[in-house]
C-alpha angles and dihedrals in degrees: 000000000000114000116249127264118230134189116205132208123207098264095063091046092052094043095047090044090055088052093046090239106109094110090048086079086084088072089061106033135041095204123029118188140178130187121241092255091059091051090049092048094051103032107026107032090025096046110157093012126111111294097025100096093035094052093046089052094047090050093047090051091049093244091122124032123210112219132185117233113236099195099073093164090060090050091051091050093048092047089068088079106010138054119263091253093052092044093050092044091055092046091047093048089054094046094047094041088233118196090219139018114198111214132152103185110100097220092047091048092051092049093048091050091050087054091055099256125144101241126196131165138218092273091054089052089053089050089051089053088052092048090051091052094248091126138013128234093267092052091047092053091044093051093048089051090048090053091051091051089055093053101267103144114231122158121229089239091057091050090048091051092049091051093047090054093055 
């Protein structure tokens, strides 16, 4: 079976970089892509911030590929309610027929679902790492807590649901 294609938005790159797990995405996906706007958000405007160095390294190693979005009119339309990174990620996922788009912003997720995309978030990626045996339950809980400490918003009910599903 061919390994899945995934398009990432900035939030998952930053979160996984903080957890030192960005390159672990290769255990889950065969092709990992980001649009130009996400690279600019993390590595140009976010220079020196979490995710910058890790994304640059992943791109230089060929782990993550930067792609230009062809459908600029769709990006312009999506930018009416979403950031440039989110808009380009959705457009790229559609163009590349990605198996997954990884978004955390609620509005972006809703829009991507309405457009027929298979949307997951950072927490689902962590759960996939757990399912693959890349971390145990204690590490999963610890990493979710670490994300919360760094400002990644996760409700108690979501954490409870994740733990109940293990």
